[in-house]
N, CA and C atoms as a LAMMPS dump frame, in Angstrom:
ITEM: TIMESTEP
0
ITEM: NUMBER OF ATOMS
306
ITEM: BOX BOUNDS ff ff ff
-5.0000000000000000e+02 5.0000000000000000e+02
-5.0000000000000000e+02 5.0000000000000000e+02
-5.0000000000000000e+02 5.0000000000000000e+02
ITEM: ATOMS id mol type element x y z
1 1 1 N 217.386 0.533 0.319
2 1 2 C 218.327 -0.087 -0.594
3 1 3 C 219.754 0.003 -0.054
4 2 1 N 220.117 1.122 0.534
5 2 2 C 221.458 1.292 1.071
6 2 3 C 221.72 0.378 2.262
7 3 1 N 220.698 0.106 3.047
8 3 2 C 220.825 -0.78 4.206
9 3 3 C 221.176 -2.193 3.738
10 4 1 N 220.515 -2.674 2.675
11 4 2 C 220.803 -4.004 2.157
12 4 3 C 222.238 -4.096 1.648
13 5 1 N 222.698 -3.068 0.982
14 5 2 C 224.083 -3.051 0.497
15 5 3 C 225.058 -3.086 1.663
16 6 1 N 224.759 -2.347 2.699
17 6 2 C 225.61 -2.303 3.877
18 6 3 C 225.656 -3.669 4.567
19 7 1 N 224.523 -4.322 4.68
20 7 2 C 224.466 -5.652 5.299
21 7 3 C 225.275 -6.646 4.471
22 8 1 N 225.116 -6.613 3.158
23 8 2 C 225.894 -7.495 2.287
24 8 3 C 227.387 -7.23 2.436
25 9 1 N 227.77 -5.96 2.479
26 9 2 C 229.169 -5.587 2.615
27 9 3 C 229.738 -6.107 3.933
28 10 1 N 228.99 -5.944 5.016
29 10 2 C 229.435 -6.444 6.327
30 10 3 C 229.564 -7.958 6.292
31 11 1 N 228.626 -8.627 5.67
32 11 2 C 228.663 -10.09 5.569
33 11 3 C 229.899 -10.544 4.795
34 12 1 N 230.138 -9.932 3.649
35 12 2 C 231.293 -10.293 2.823
36 12 3 C 232.594 -10.009 3.57
37 13 1 N 232.678 -8.867 4.218
38 13 2 C 233.883 -8.527 4.974
39 13 3 C 234.117 -9.494 6.127
40 14 1 N 233.041 -9.894 6.792
41 14 2 C 233.209 -10.828 7.904
42 14 3 C 233.763 -12.166 7.414
43 15 1 N 233.361 -12.585 6.237
44 15 2 C 233.887 -13.82 5.66
45 15 3 C 235.346 -13.633 5.264
46 16 1 N 235.644 -12.546 4.579
47 16 2 C 237.004 -12.289 4.127
48 16 3 C 237.981 -12.097 5.273
49 17 1 N 237.538 -11.481 6.34
50 17 2 C 238.418 -11.211 7.478
51 17 3 C 238.464 -12.371 8.463
52 18 1 N 237.653 -13.372 8.241
53 18 2 C 237.705 -14.56 9.076
54 18 3 C 236.971 -14.451 10.386
55 19 1 N 235.993 -13.623 10.483
56 19 2 C 235.197 -13.55 11.708
57 19 3 C 234.373 -14.813 11.826
58 20 1 N 234.158 -15.262 13.023
59 20 2 C 233.405 -16.496 13.224
60 20 3 C 234.326 -17.688 13.118
61 21 1 N 233.758 -18.857 12.843
62 21 2 C 234.533 -20.088 12.768
63 21 3 C 235.456 -20.057 11.566
64 22 1 N 236.659 -20.511 11.758
65 22 2 C 237.656 -20.516 10.696
66 22 3 C 237.267 -21.5 9.605
67 23 1 N 237.497 -21.113 8.369
68 23 2 C 237.251 -21.997 7.244
69 23 3 C 238.45 -22.908 7.009
70 24 1 N 239.616 -22.555 7.568
71 24 2 C 240.836 -23.302 7.347
72 24 3 C 240.977 -24.385 8.41
73 25 1 N 240.452 -25.542 8.14
74 25 2 C 240.487 -26.642 9.1
75 25 3 C 241.895 -27.184 9.265
76 26 1 N 242.742 -27.071 8.239
77 26 2 C 244.093 -27.609 8.309
78 26 3 C 244.946 -26.925 9.364
79 27 1 N 244.648 -25.68 9.69
80 27 2 C 245.478 -24.966 10.648
81 27 3 C 244.92 -25.032 12.065
82 28 1 N 243.822 -25.727 12.259
83 28 2 C 243.255 -25.817 13.599
84 28 3 C 244.15 -26.672 14.479
85 29 1 N 244.187 -26.403 15.788
86 29 2 C 245.045 -27.173 16.688
87 29 3 C 244.782 -28.678 16.633
88 30 1 N 243.52 -29.089 16.481
89 30 2 C 243.21 -30.512 16.427
90 30 3 C 243.848 -31.177 15.219
91 31 1 N 243.797 -30.526 14.061
92 31 2 C 244.388 -31.101 12.853
93 31 3 C 245.899 -31.174 12.977
94 32 1 N 246.522 -30.135 13.542
95 32 2 C 247.967 -30.17 13.733
96 32 3 C 248.343 -31.274 14.688
97 33 1 N 247.555 -31.445 15.736
98 33 2 C 247.804 -32.495 16.712
99 33 3 C 247.65 -33.863 16.058
100 34 1 N 246.599 -34.046 15.253
101 34 2 C 246.386 -35.305 14.546
102 34 3 C 247.563 -35.599 13.625
103 35 1 N 248.024 -34.578 12.896
104 35 2 C 249.147 -34.75 11.981
105 35 3 C 250.387 -35.187 12.751
106 36 1 N 250.648 -34.558 13.88
107 36 2 C 251.813 -34.912 14.696
108 36 3 C 251.712 -36.346 15.192
109 37 1 N 250.522 -36.735 15.614
110 37 2 C 250.331 -38.104 16.105
111 37 3 C 250.544 -39.123 14.985
112 38 1 N 250.073 -38.808 13.786
113 38 2 C 250.26 -39.714 12.653
114 38 3 C 251.747 -39.823 12.324
115 39 1 N 252.463 -38.705 12.34
116 39 2 C 253.892 -38.737 12.055
117 39 3 C 254.653 -39.533 13.113
118 40 1 N 254.271 -39.389 14.37
119 40 2 C 254.897 -40.166 15.444
120 40 3 C 254.622 -41.657 15.259
121 41 1 N 253.384 -41.996 14.9
122 41 2 C 253.033 -43.392 14.668
123 41 3 C 253.83 -43.945 13.493
124 42 1 N 253.931 -43.162 12.427
125 42 2 C 254.683 -43.592 11.245
126 42 3 C 256.146 -43.855 11.614
127 43 1 N 256.735 -42.977 12.417
128 43 2 C 258.119 -43.162 12.858
129 43 3 C 258.25 -44.437 13.684
130 44 1 N 257.285 -44.707 14.533
131 44 2 C 257.292 -45.921 15.338
132 44 3 C 257.243 -47.165 14.456
133 45 1 N 256.433 -47.127 13.402
134 45 2 C 256.344 -48.256 12.466
135 45 3 C 257.695 -48.472 11.785
136 46 1 N 258.317 -47.39 11.338
137 46 2 C 259.632 -47.489 10.693
138 46 3 C 260.65 -48.079 11.67
139 47 1 N 260.631 -47.625 12.901
140 47 2 C 261.554 -48.146 13.914
141 47 3 C 261.332 -49.636 14.144
142 48 1 N 260.075 -50.065 14.199
143 48 2 C 259.767 -51.491 14.372
144 48 3 C 260.33 -52.289 13.199
145 49 1 N 260.089 -51.803 11.979
146 49 2 C 260.595 -52.482 10.776
147 49 3 C 262.116 -52.605 10.837
148 50 1 N 262.772 -51.515 11.149
149 50 2 C 264.248 -51.535 11.227
150 50 3 C 264.744 -52.472 12.322
151 51 1 N 263.984 -52.579 13.394
152 51 2 C 264.358 -53.5 14.466
153 51 3 C 264.208 -54.957 14.07
154 52 1 N 263.194 -55.273 13.283
155 52 2 C 262.961 -56.649 12.849
156 52 3 C 263.888 -57.068 11.701
157 53 1 N 264.272 -56.117 10.854
158 53 2 C 264.995 -56.42 9.61
159 53 3 C 266.294 -57.21 9.819
160 54 1 N 267.151 -56.872 10.781
161 54 2 C 268.403 -57.636 10.924
162 54 3 C 268.178 -59.116 11.258
163 55 1 N 267.059 -59.423 11.886
164 55 2 C 266.789 -60.786 12.312
165 55 3 C 265.946 -61.576 11.322
166 56 1 N 265.146 -60.882 10.504
167 56 2 C 264.181 -61.563 9.638
168 56 3 C 264.364 -61.267 8.164
169 57 1 N 265.241 -60.36 7.814
170 57 2 C 265.354 -59.925 6.432
171 57 3 C 264.227 -58.948 6.109
172 58 1 N 264.304 -58.348 4.929
173 58 2 C 263.323 -57.318 4.562
174 58 3 C 261.898 -57.859 4.493
175 59 1 N 261.713 -58.972 3.799
176 59 2 C 260.357 -59.513 3.618
177 59 3 C 259.748 -59.946 4.952
178 60 1 N 260.52 -60.667 5.746
179 60 2 C 260.024 -61.11 7.05
180 60 3 C 259.736 -59.938 7.968
181 61 1 N 260.595 -58.921 7.898
182 61 2 C 260.394 -57.729 8.729
183 61 3 C 259.125 -56.993 8.338
184 62 1 N 258.85 -56.925 7.047
185 62 2 C 257.601 -56.283 6.599
186 62 3 C 256.387 -57.027 7.148
187 63 1 N 256.405 -58.339 7.007
188 63 2 C 255.276 -59.137 7.487
189 63 3 C 255.101 -58.99 8.993
190 64 1 N 256.201 -59.057 9.737
191 64 2 C 256.108 -58.936 11.202
192 64 3 C 255.674 -57.541 11.604
193 65 1 N 256.128 -56.517 10.862
194 65 2 C 255.719 -55.143 11.161
195 65 3 C 254.222 -54.978 10.947
196 66 1 N 253.687 -55.551 9.871
197 66 2 C 252.244 -55.485 9.619
198 66 3 C 251.49 -56.19 10.749
199 67 1 N 251.995 -57.321 11.198
200 67 2 C 251.356 -58.014 12.326
201 67 3 C 251.324 -57.111 13.558
202 68 1 N 252.459 -56.451 13.819
203 68 2 C 252.527 -55.542 14.967
204 68 3 C 251.549 -54.377 14.796
205 69 1 N 251.521 -53.808 13.596
206 69 2 C 250.63 -52.675 13.316
207 69 3 C 249.18 -53.074 13.572
208 70 1 N 248.788 -54.254 13.128
209 70 2 C 247.406 -54.698 13.292
210 70 3 C 247.024 -54.902 14.76
211 71 1 N 248.006 -55.05 15.62
212 71 2 C 247.743 -55.189 17.056
213 71 3 C 247.459 -53.848 17.738
214 72 1 N 247.728 -52.743 17.03
215 72 2 C 247.566 -51.421 17.622
216 72 3 C 246.096 -51.005 17.597
217 73 1 N 245.645 -50.427 18.689
218 73 2 C 244.233 -50.078 18.874
219 73 3 C 243.705 -49.106 17.814
220 74 1 N 244.529 -48.165 17.372
221 74 2 C 244.059 -47.134 16.446
222 74 3 C 244.022 -47.583 14.991
223 75 1 N 244.418 -48.847 14.716
224 75 2 C 244.513 -49.335 13.342
225 75 3 C 243.273 -50.132 12.959
226 76 1 N 242.713 -49.783 11.804
227 76 2 C 241.553 -50.507 11.268
228 76 3 C 242.018 -51.674 10.403
229 77 1 N 242.985 -51.411 9.507
230 77 2 C 243.521 -52.465 8.652
231 77 3 C 244.912 -52.063 8.169
232 78 1 N 245.661 -53.049 7.687
233 78 2 C 247.016 -52.794 7.2
234 78 3 C 247.451 -53.958 6.322
235 79 1 N 248.459 -53.725 5.516
236 79 2 C 248.983 -54.78 4.657
237 79 3 C 250.199 -54.299 3.905
238 80 1 N 250.67 -55.145 3.008
239 80 2 C 251.816 -54.806 2.166
240 80 3 C 251.286 -54.509 0.774
241 81 1 N 251.698 -53.376 0.222
242 81 2 C 251.221 -52.952 -1.099
243 81 3 C 251.735 -53.871 -2.196
244 82 1 N 251.16 -53.721 -3.376
245 82 2 C 251.53 -54.54 -4.531
246 82 3 C 252.998 -54.415 -4.889
247 83 1 N 253.624 -53.268 -4.578
248 83 2 C 255.042 -53.105 -4.907
249 83 3 C 255.937 -53.97 -4.027
250 84 1 N 255.362 -54.544 -2.954
251 84 2 C 256.102 -55.425 -2.07
252 84 3 C 257.008 -54.717 -1.086
253 85 1 N 257.074 -53.4 -1.151
254 85 2 C 257.983 -52.644 -0.288
255 85 3 C 257.296 -51.62 0.6
256 86 1 N 256.037 -51.349 0.344
257 86 2 C 255.316 -50.331 1.09
258 86 3 C 254.289 -50.98 2.007
259 87 1 N 254.301 -50.552 3.261
260 87 2 C 253.276 -50.988 4.21
261 87 3 C 252.194 -49.915 4.215
262 88 1 N 250.96 -50.319 3.932
263 88 2 C 249.845 -49.362 3.979
264 88 3 C 249.074 -49.607 5.27
265 89 1 N 248.592 -48.517 5.83
266 89 2 C 247.868 -48.589 7.099
267 89 3 C 246.643 -47.686 7.004
268 90 1 N 245.501 -48.196 7.406
269 90 2 C 244.286 -47.398 7.501
270 90 3 C 243.93 -47.3 8.975
271 91 1 N 243.945 -46.073 9.495
272 91 2 C 243.613 -45.864 10.894
273 91 3 C 242.103 -45.78 11.069
274 92 1 N 241.634 -46 12.268
275 92 2 C 240.203 -45.966 12.548
276 92 3 C 239.596 -44.59 12.315
277 93 1 N 240.423 -43.53 12.373
278 93 2 C 239.912 -42.176 12.139
279 93 3 C 239.863 -41.843 10.649
280 94 1 N 240.184 -42.82 9.785
281 94 2 C 240.098 -42.624 8.339
282 94 3 C 241.389 -42.185 7.674
283 95 1 N 242.416 -41.9 8.439
284 95 2 C 243.688 -41.463 7.882
285 95 3 C 244.424 -42.667 7.293
286 96 1 N 244.963 -42.489 6.096
287 96 2 C 245.752 -43.526 5.437
288 96 3 C 247.224 -43.179 5.578
289 97 1 N 248.031 -44.178 5.933
290 97 2 C 249.459 -43.973 6.155
291 97 3 C 250.211 -44.978 5.28
292 98 1 N 251.225 -44.508 4.582
293 98 2 C 252.102 -45.383 3.806
294 98 3 C 253.505 -45.309 4.37
295 99 1 N 254.129 -46.46 4.558
296 99 2 C 255.503 -46.512 5.052
297 99 3 C 256.32 -47.275 4.032
298 100 1 N 257.273 -46.591 3.399
299 100 2 C 258.144 -47.205 2.404
300 100 3 C 259.288 -47.898 3.132
301 101 1 N 259.529 -49.169 2.814
302 101 2 C 260.507 -49.957 3.554
303 101 3 C 261.608 -50.493 2.664
304 102 1 N 262.185 -49.689 1.819
305 102 2 C 263.262 -50.149 0.918
306 102 3 C 264.513 -50.463 1.668
């Protein structure tokens, strides 16, 4: 009986102390790298929008930015949200990105 208690205690402690594979996927290097890449992509989209805006106005710049976004290899789909000011982007890896263009 004491052996079973000891095994359970070791098992519980190993989980609590984080032995083995980490349960926290958000802190893994791959997730941090993915987050950084998404933020860089989002900044690039904002820069494209700002570059188009002086020549096309806000509405034209949004449309042209969406066209540019759809040309990118990592993008599955994109469009302008119902509010008319937000560009939504769905990446092929399943990540959703919103860019507010007020």
